[in-house]
C-alpha positions in Angstrom: 74.7 77.3 73.0 76.4 78.9 70.0 80.2 79.5 70.3 81.4 83.0 71.1 83.5 84.7 68.5 84.1 88.0 70.2 84.0 88.9 73.9 84.5 92.0 76.1 85.8 91.1 79.5 86.0 93.5 82.5 88.1 91.7 85.2 88.2 93.0 88.7 91.0 91.1 90.6 91.0 90.6 94.4 93.1 92.4 96.9 96.4 91.2 95.5 99.4 93.5 95.4 99.7 93.1 91.6 99.4 95.7 88.9 98.0 94.9 85.4 101.3 93.7 84.1 101.6 91.2 87.0 98.0 90.0 86.4 98.9 89.6 82.8 101.8 87.4 83.6 99.6 85.3 86.0 97.0 85.0 83.2 99.6 83.8 80.7 100.8 81.1 83.0 97.2 80.0 83.7 96.3 80.0 80.1 99.3 77.9 79.2 98.4 75.3 81.8 94.6 75.3 81.1 95.2 75.2 77.3 97.0 71.9 77.7 94.3 70.5 80.0 91.4 71.4 77.7 93.2 71.1 74.4 92.9 74.7 73.4 95.5 77.0 71.9 95.6 80.4 73.6 97.5 83.4 72.3 97.8 86.0 75.0 98.8 89.4 73.8 100.7 92.1 75.8 99.1 94.6 78.1 98.4 97.9 76.5 97.5 101.1 78.3 94.8 102.6 76.2 92.0 105.2 76.8 89.6 102.5 78.0 92.1 101.0 80.5 94.7 98.2 80.8 93.9 95.9 78.0 95.1 92.5 76.7 93.9 90.6 73.6 93.5 86.8 73.9 92.7 84.5 71.0 91.7 80.9 71.5 91.3 78.3 68.9 89.1 75.2 69.5 88.2 72.7 66.8 89.0 75.4 64.2 86.8 78.0 65.8 88.5 81.3 66.8 87.4 83.3 69.8 88.8 86.8 70.3 88.5 88.2 73.9 89.5 91.7 74.9 90.2 91.6 78.6 90.4 94.8 80.6 92.2 94.4 84.0 90.8 96.8 86.5 93.3 96.3 89.3 93.6 98.6 92.3 97.2 98.1 93.1 98.0 101.8 93.5 95.5 102.0 96.4 97.0 98.8 98.0 100.5 100.4 97.6 99.3 103.6 99.4 97.7 101.5 102.2 100.9 99.6 102.7 103.2 102.7 102.6 103.1 103.9 106.2 105.6 102.6 108.8 104.7 99.2 110.4 103.5 100.7 113.7 101.1 103.0 111.8 99.8 100.2 109.7 99.1 98.2 112.9 97.3 101.1 114.5 95.3 101.8 111.5 94.5 98.1 111.1 93.2 97.8 114.6 91.2 101.0 114.1 89.6 99.5 111.0 88.9 96.3 112.9 87.1 98.2 115.6 85.0 100.0 113.1 84.1 96.8 111.3 82.8 95.5 114.7 80.9 98.6 115.6 79.4 98.8 112.2 77.7 95.5 112.8 79.5 93.8 109.9 81.6 91.4 112.1 78.4 90.1 113.7 76.9 89.5 110.3 80.0 87.6 109.1 79.7 85.2 112.0 75.9 84.9 111.7 76.0 84.0 108.0 79.5 82.5 107.4 81.4 81.8 110.6 84.6 80.8 108.7 84.7 84.3 107.2 84.3 85.7 110.6 87.3 83.8 111.8 89.2 85.1 108.7 88.4 88.6 110.0 89.6 87.9 113.5 92.7 86.0 112.7 95.2 88.8 111.9 94.0 90.8 114.9 94.4 87.9 117.3 97.8 87.1 116.0 99.2 90.7 116.4 97.3 91.2 119.6 99.0 88.1 121.1 102.4 89.3 120.0 101.7 92.7 121.6 100.6 91.1 124.9 103.8 89.0 125.1 105.9 92.0 124.2 104.2 94.0 126.9 104.9 91.3 129.5 108.6 91.3 128.5 108.7 95.1 128.9 107.2 95.1 132.4 108.8 91.8 133.5 111.1 93.6 136.1 108.1 95.1 137.8 106.2 91.8 137.7 109.3 89.9 139.2 109.9 92.6 141.9 113.4 93.2 140.7 115.0 96.7 140.4 112.9 98.8 138.1 116.0 100.2 136.3 116.1 96.8 134.6 113.3 98.1 132.4 116.1 99.8 130.5 116.9 96.3 129.3 113.5 94.7 129.2 111.9 97.5 127.0 114.4 97.2 124.2 114.2 93.4 124.5 110.4 93.7 124.1 110.9 95.9 121.0 113.3 93.4 119.5 110.9 90.5 120.3 108.0 92.2 118.5 109.9 93.6 115.5 112.3 90.8 114.9 110.1 87.8 115.8 106.4 88.7 115.8 106.4 90.8 112.7 108.5 88.3 110.6 106.3 85.4 111.8 103.1 87.3 111.1 104.4 88.1 107.6 104.1 84.5 106.7 100.3 84.9 107.1 100.3 88.3 105.3 98.9 90.0 108.4 99.7 93.6 107.5 98.3 93.0 104.1 95.1 91.7 105.7 95.0 94.9 107.8 95.1 96.9 104.6 92.3 94.7 103.2 90.0 95.6 106.0 90.9 99.3 105.7 90.0 99.1 102.0 86.8 97.3 102.8 85.7 100.3 104.9 86.7 102.7 102.1 84.6 100.9 99.6 81.7 100.2 101.9 81.5 103.8 103.1 82.0 105.1 99.5 85.0 107.2 100.7 86.6 109.6 98.2 89.5 107.4 97.2 87.2 104.5 96.4 84.6 106.7 94.7 87.2 108.2 92.4 88.4 104.8 91.4 84.8 103.6 90.8 84.0 106.7 88.7 87.1 106.3 86.6 86.5 102.6 85.8 82.8 103.2 85.1 83.5 105.9 82.5 86.2 103.7 80.9 83.8 100.8 80.7 81.2 102.9 79.0 83.7 103.9 76.4 84.8 100.3 75.9 81.2 99.2 75.5 81.0 101.1 72.3 82.9 98.2 70.8 80.6 95.5 69.4 81.0 91.9 70.7 79.0 88.7 71.0 79.3 88.7 74.8 80.1 91.1 77.6 81.5 89.5 80.8 82.0 91.2 84.2 84.1 88.8 86.2 85.6 89.5 89.7 87.6 87.7 92.3 87.3 88.1 96.1 87.3 91.8 97.1 86.9 92.6 93.4 83.2 91.6 93.7 82.4 94.8 95.6 84.2 96.9 93.1 82.6 95.2 90.2 79.2 95.7 91.7 79.8 99.3 92.5 81.3 100.0 89.0 78.5 98.1 87.1 75.9 100.0 89.2 77.5 103.3 88.3 77.6 102.4 84.6 73.8 102.0 84.7 73.4 105.2 86.6 75.4 107.1 84.0 73.7 105.3 81.1 70.7 103.1 81.9 70.7 101.7 78.3 74.4 100.7 78.4 73.5 97.0 78.4 70.8 97.2 75.8 71.1 94.6 73.1 74.1 93.0 74.7 74.6 89.5 76.2 75.7 90.5 79.7 77.1 88.0 82.3 78.2 89.0 85.8 80.3 86.4 87.5 81.9 86.5 91.0 84.6 84.0 92.0 85.0 83.4 95.7 83.0 86.7 95.9 83.3 88.7 99.1 80.9 91.5 98.2 79.3 91.1 101.6 82.6 91.9 103.3 81.8 95.5 102.3 78.0 95.4 101.9 77.5 94.3 105.5 79.0 97.6 106.7 76.2 99.7 108.0 77.0 102.7 105.9 77.3 100.7 102.6 74.0 102.0 101.3 75.3 102.9 97.8 76.9 99.5 97.4 73.7 97.7 98.5 71.7 99.9 96.0 74.0 98.8 93.2 73.5 95.2 94.2 69.8 95.6 93.9 70.1 97.4 90.6 72.0 94.4 89.1 69.8 91.8 90.7 66.7 93.4 89.2 68.2 93.9 85.7 66.7 91.2 83.4 69.5 91.8 80.9 72.1 90.3 83.2 73.0 86.7 83.9 74.5 86.8 87.4 76.0 83.8 89.2 78.4 83.3 92.1 81.0 80.5 91.9 81.8 79.2 95.4 84.0 76.5 96.8 83.9 74.9 100.3 87.7 74.6 100.3 88.0 78.4 100.3 87.2 79.9 103.7 87.9 83.4 102.6 84.5 84.2 101.1 80.9 83.9 102.4 80.0 80.4 101.3 76.4 79.6 100.6 75.5 83.3 101.1 73.3 85.0 98.5 74.6 88.5 98.1 71.3 90.0 96.8 69.1 88.4 99.5 71.3 89.4 102.4 71.5 93.0 101.3 67.8 93.6 101.3 66.8 92.5 97.9 64.9 89.2 98.6 62.2 90.2 96.2 64.7 90.4 93.3 65.9 87.6 91.0 68.6 85.9 93.0 72.0 85.2 91.6 72.6 81.5 91.0 75.1 80.0 93.4 77.4 77.5 91.5 79.4 75.3 93.9 82.6 73.7 92.7 85.4 71.6 94.3 89.0 72.4 93.6 89.9 68.7 94.0 88.1 68.2 90.6 90.4 70.6 88.8 93.7 70.0 90.6 96.0 67.0 90.5 96.0 64.9 93.7 99.5 66.1 94.5 98.8 69.8 94.0 95.5 69.6 96.0 97.2 67.8 98.9 100.0 70.4 98.9 97.8 73.5 98.9 94.4 72.5 100.5 95.5 73.9 104.0 97.0 77.0 102.5 93.9 79.1 102.6 95.2 82.1 100.8 96.6 79.9 98.0 93.2 78.1 97.7 91.4 81.4 97.6 93.5 82.3 94.6 92.8 79.0 92.8 89.7 80.4 91.1 91.9 82.5 88.8 94.7 79.9 88.3 95.2 77.1 85.8 93.6 73.6 86.0 95.3 70.3 86.0 92.2 68.4 85.2 89.1 68.9 83.1 86.2 70.0 85.4 83.1 72.2 85.4 85.1 75.5 85.9 88.2 77.0 84.5 89.1 80.7 84.6 90.8 80.9 81.3 88.0 78.9 79.6 85.4 81.2 81.2 87.1 84.4 80.1 88.7 83.5 76.8 87.2 80.1 75.6 84.6 79.5 73.0 81.7 78.9 75.4 79.3 81.6 76.6 79.8 82.5 80.2 76.1 81.6 80.9 76.9 78.0 80.0 78.9 77.6 83.2 75.8 78.0 85.4 74.5 74.5 85.0 77.8 72.6 84.9 78.7 70.1 87.6 82.0 70.5 89.4 83.3 67.0 88.4 82.0 67.2 84.8 83.7 69.4 82.1 81.6 71.1 79.5 80.3 68.7 76.9 82.5 70.2 74.2 85.6 69.2 76.2 84.7 65.7 77.5 
């Protein structure tokens, strides 16, 4: 394939509490590391707030060929901040409410049916906090259980409160439990197309339409984790507003550790499932999912289009990778049991040449479509 000279990238990050500036700093670090690995020179410009969104310009040079990539970071940090703003007790109550609604919507059953590890990921924060609440309750009522004077509850109840807030909450914070509660609340917002999510989607769709007025060799929609649902919803809305928006463009749509089914399995996610069908049936789009077995926080081996009622459409290609091929032995051993860390590895730098690298995908000289047929343990031919 011919090298890319200019590229428009619309990046939809996962549910990380990072704004565009923080994502930019992460990208700079990853580009520096990957540049050394693959022998490319990356120049990452600053984030600029412009009419079309939060934008950074990245220039890469490989064998004398220059590629200019304009990357728009469509983060949703303001929504995350709002979800994490209430007091802890309210975050817990709202988190359990969201969990119950995920179950009654039928989504939890579908997680376990199609990707049991993701089902366990759903249950984990609830089981952890529930266990803490049970032990706290036992402490509070211990005088009654031990048949000692009830007035001792005046001591046991504060002790239960201290146990929960000073031990359970700090321990659960190591596993980002309250953040995961917010994640499931946001999944419901997106799946149900609630006003906050819809306003965000509308804003990004209109900004992308404006950005698409700029010519480029390639247009890349790339998303990580929860960002897959947002990217699908926004791209679908772009085509609703302007069906010819992708005419004459080389469009690639890539999900990394995609969790679109997290939202799409919710019973009321009709509009999101419709967007999935729209993209799957659009012959102008090259859509592929990059998945890794070492990452339990996505629906491994699941085809998003097929499982959302579009079995008759062209199915996105599933590209399986292994992080052990892109990480040093030491780094892989250190992080392989840190599931949240491994889930972020899709968008972090590489220690070794392999068949996938985030910076190479988004700012390198190769067309995004060239990553479809690569093997995890073999770097692109250009970089072997």
